[in-house]
N, C-alpha and C positions, 0 to 999 in steps of 0.2 A: 344640474337640468338636461344637459347634453346627454347623458350618459340613459338618465328614466327616459328620455324620447328615444332614444335609442334601443332601448329595454322594450317598450312597447311597441315600437317597430318592430322588432323580431320578433317577439311571439305572434304578433298579427298576422306573418309573414308565414311564420312554423303553421298557425292554424290554416291558412291560406291553404296551404300544400296539402292537408290531410284530407282521405280522402275513403269513404266507407270499403268496406269489405268488395275485392273484383275476384271473381272466379273466373279461373283461364276457360272453361268449356261454354261461358255463356256470351250471347251477344245479343242480350237485351238485359233490358233493367228487371222485365219481370220473370225473367231466368234468375236474374241474379239474386231477388227478392224471396223466391223460393228456395234456392240455395241458403241463403241465409237463415230464413225461418226454420229449414230443417235441422242446419247446424246449431241453432240454438237452442231446438228439442234435444238432440242427441246429447247436448253439454247436461243441458238440466237432467236428464236420465243416470248421466253419470255420474253429476252430484249427490243425486236421490240415491243410487244403488253402493256409492264408497261411505257416504256419509249415513246414510239412516234417515234423512233429516233435511228439507227445506229450507233457508233463511229468506225470508223477504230482504232483496237485496237489491244494490245497483252498483255497476262497476263500469268502469272506459279505459280502455286500452290502446295506447297508439305504439306503435311497432313499425319495424322495416323488414323486409326479406327481399335476399341477394339472390342472384341468379341461380345458386343451387340450394336455396329454400331454409337456409340458415335464419332464425327470426332474431330480431335483436330489438328490445322494448326499450321504449325511451318514457313513456308515461303510463302510470297503472293506480289507479283508484277503486277503492271499494269502501261501501259504508257500513259492513258489519262483520263479514267472515272472510278472515287472512283464508282461510281452507278454501271456500269458494274462490276467491281469487286465484289461488295455485291451481285448481283443479282446469278452472278457464285460461291458463296460460297454457296450461298443459294440451288443451283442445287446439288452442290457435297454430301450437307450432307441431301437431297432430295434420293437422288441416292444411300447413303453409305450402304443400306439393300442390294443392288445388288450387292457391292465388295466385294471380300476376304477381311479377317480381316488381318491388318498387323501382320507379325509374325517375330518372331528374329530382332526386331528393326527396320524392313526396313520400308520405308516412300513411299507415293505413290507422284508420281510427275506431273501433269499434266500441259502443255503447250499448250496454243492455241493463235492463230491469227484470230481476226475479220476483214473480209475484207466486203465491202458496199455491196449490190445485185447489181448485173450485169446490171439491167435496168438504174442504173444512169448514164452510159455511153454515154444515148442517151439523158441527160438533156441538154437544151441549156447553153449558156453562158448568163451571165444576161442581158450584153451589147447587144445582138442580139434579145432579147426578145421584144416580140409587146403587149402581156398579162401580166401583172404582179399585184400583188398588189397595189393601187392606196390613197396616201392620198388625204382626201378630200380638205383641203386647195389648193392644187394643182391642180385641175382639169381643171383650162384655161390654165394650163403653156402648153408649146412646151413638144416634147416626152422627149428630153434630162431633161429635166426642171423634168417631174414626176418621172424620174430614180433617179435622183438627189435625190427626196423627200422620195423616199423608202431607199436608202441608209442610208438618215436623220436618219429613224426608226433604222436603225441597229447599228449608232452611238450613238443614244440615248442608247441604250441597251448597248453599249459599256461604255457609260461616268457612266451606272450605277454599272456595273462592276470594273472599274475603281479605284470606291472608295473603293468597298469590297476587292479588293483583289489589293493594291497597290503596291505591291512590286512584280509582275507577270504578266505575257502577254502571248497573242499566238497567232497563225494566222491559220484561216480556211478555207476549201474551205466548201462550206453550201450549201447542196442541197434542195430546196424548192420543196414542192406538195402542189398544193391548200396551197400556201402562209404560209405554214409550214415545220419547218424544219424536214425534216423525214431523213435524210444521214449527217455526219460529219467526214472531212478527214481534221485531222490536219497536219498541212504542218510546222508549230513551237509549239513544245509541252510546254504546259504550268508547271512549278514544282509542283503547286498545283495541285494535282490531282480532286476537288471539281472544279475548276476553270471551264472544260470544263461545265458538266451540268448545274452549274450556270447561264452560258454564252447561251448557248441553252434555257434554260428557259427563262433568261430574254429578250432576242431575240421573241421568239413565242408571250411571256406575249406583248411585247410594239408595234407588229404586229396587234394584235388584239386589243389594246388599239387605236392604231394612224392612222391604216389605215382603210379605209371603208371596210368592212365586207362582202357586197356583192360584191367586187371584187375578193375577196379571189379562188370561187370555181372556175372561169373562167378563174384561172393564171396558164399559164405554169409551166411545169417544168424546171426549171433553177438553174444552179448552179452560184455561186458569192463567190468572193476571200473578207475577213474580216480580219483586222488587229486589236484585241483589245489589250488594256492598253499599258500604254507609258512610261514604265520604262523599259531602255537598257544601264544601268553604266556599268561602268567597273565592278566592283565587281559581280552583278547581272550574265553578260553574263558571268564570269569563273565561275561562278556555273553551271550553263545550258549548258556550254561545257564541264565541267567536269561529269555533270550527265548524257549529250547523247554518252558521249565515250565508256560507259559499255553496249548498246544497242546492240543486235546482228546487226542490221542496223544502218551502218554508215552514211546514206546519209545527214541526218540532221546534224549531228557532223560534216561534211566535209562544208557543206552549210554555216552553220553558224561561221565557222572558218574563212571562207573568208569575211564572213559581218561585222565579230569581228574584224581583221585584219584591214579591209578597213574603218573603221568605225573611228577606234582610233589610225591609225598611217598612214591614207591617206599620211599624207605631210612626212612619213620616210619612204621612197619603203623598201628600207633596213632591217627596223625592220618590215616593213610589213610581207615581204616574208619571214623573219625568222623565223616568227610566225607561219605561215603557214607550213611552212616545219615542225618545231617542232611540232604541235600539229597532223600533218600525219602521222610523225616517231610513234609515241603513238600509233596508230592504225595500224602500218607497213606497209600505203601505200606511204611512202615518196620515194620508189624506183620504183614505177612505169614509166611508159613513160607517161600518160595523167592522167588527174585528170578532172572528170564532175561535175559542179557547176551550179546547175540552169539551164540546157540545155546547156550551153557553155562548150568547153575542152582549156584546160588549159595546158600548157607541164610544167611536171617536171623540166627540163634542165633550161627554161628560169624561173620560179621561182625561181631555185638555183641563177641562174646568177646575177638575181636582189639581191639576198640575199649576195653576195660576194662583187659586183661590185655599188649597188646601183642606178643602171643605168635602167631605165626603157625604151626599145624602142619603143613602141606600141604608140604613139602621134597623134592627132587626125590633120587632112589636113588641110592646110591653107584657106582652102574652107567652111570651116565650117561656119555657118551662123545661126543668127534670123529670125523668123517668120519675114514676110514683109507683110503691109497693106497695101492699096490704099493710094496714099499720101505721103508715107514714100521711093519711090522708088529713090528720090534725093539723100537719106543717106546712098546707099549702098557703098559707099567708105570707109566708117565708121563703125565698128560693132558697137562701143559706140552710134552713132548716130542713127543707125538702131534699137541697144536697148531702146536708151531712146523715139525714137519717136514711137514704139509699146507699151510701157508703157501708153505715153500720150494717144494712141488710145484707150487702156482698161478704164483708168482713167476716160478720157472725157463720156468713152458710161454711165460707172456706175452710174456718178455725174448726167448725163442728164438721166436718166430713173430709178434710183432707188426712190420708192414712199414708204417714210416714211406712215407706217400705223397710223391714227388716234389712233386707240386705244392703240398703243404704246406710241404714243406722249400725250397722255389725263392720262398714267400711268408712262409717264415717265422714258419708259424704253430704254437703250441707252447703244451702248459699240463695240466694236472691234471684228470683226467675219471675222475670215480665210475662205478661199475659196479654194481649189486645183482643175485644171481644166488641160485637155491637150490639146494641141493643136495638132492634126490626121494628117498623112502624106498627107492628101487629103486637108488638112486646115480648116478642121472644128474643133469644141470645142467637148469637149467628155470627160466623166468618173469625172464629177464635182462631188465634194465629201467636206462636209463640215468637216473640223477639229477642228475650235473653235467657240463655240456658245454664243450666248448669251441668246435670247428668241425665242420661234415657229415664233412668230408675226415678226421679225427682220431676222430671220434665214432662212423663206420660202421665204421672199421679197430678200435675197443675192442671196438663187438658181434662183428664175426665174431671176433677173438681169443679173446675168450670164449666165445662158442659151440661153440666146437672145443675147449674143457676136456677132458682125459678124466674117464670116469666113474669112482668112487670103487671100491674093493674092497668097502668095509663102510659103511653112511650112520651118520650119527648115532644112539643108542640112548637112549632114555629110560625107565628102568624096563623096561627088558627087552626095546622092544619099539622097532623103525626108526622116525623123524620125520624128517620135513621140517628143514632148518633154512638160515636167511637169512646171507646174508655181501655185503660191500660191499668194494670191490676196487678201492682207488687205482691210477691208471694215469698214472704221470707223463711225457707224451710231451715230450720236451725233446730239441732239436737240438744234437750231439755238433759 
């Protein structure tokens, strides 16, 4: 106990000695603030010019400067990018001659939040773009097939990174300009801070390798979300939560608390709700009336009731239904019959229209491919994404055949309203 008290006192003393950057040629706070703002703008431009992109990030550096301008870092922290941290430290060393030397054991502390340029707010969502980087092998596909081929390029980069960082994952909003990533907004932070930089490098490299380079300059500015890595086991998820809890912004911690509890305790609502309340209590947010999670509002009292009773009051209405294809109308009296008819229609389309590439046949390439797609509220097929590949020859053909699945007559319904519904289709490309 004495050791703990001493440690707490030491930490408190150390932070009390820290101060913001103090410029030698400034005698007023206004002057100092202006110099700091100029320094941060220069650092932003340096990062942008050296990397070619900006990562939405936060960093904190503590350091001392001796009488000859030598910088000694005592603490460093960054949320997203290790290269951003390295470049920021280089800038501090370059700035040291303009700062007052540390005296009486005082430590400088610099905290900086890096935001993306405001113009990225004007970028188009990828699904709404008309002009984007095209994959040569997909030039004859329909528009949704061409978009799925570009997503495939990102997936190839993802599969490459997953091999290097097998115990980490992340989710990003990527902003593309002329077919190149220029902005990165992490919506799920990786634990390894080299992950983000490696991911962006791999994506930009794969876009140049796989797409038609002549289409890059004509590409619209667009934003697309991509999830990289496939590790989300319980122990890893707990490590992530422990890390996110220390960040000043708690939204990612809240979002992942709900994601974690739902993923591992969905069949045990009482346990699921208890974990949510326990994690919210650790950041002092269990006493609020409501909590925001990915755009939805949840009542803390309702979560507490579930933790006490295990009873979930919100259930889907009885009129929930599957999408309905032409010819499946007579099966609507049974949800199971509707589902079977729907699946039969999809599988019949794929088996009838899949054209096994001659080159793949000659080389003996075969395997099972998994394609994810969405049936939109208007009944159309969209958001096609390959989640397990075999070989580009078969992968692209799988994308083509799924992109040509006919629209349904009636989309899925929930509570009397049309809703989007996601499906994963296995395609067994087997040589006969």
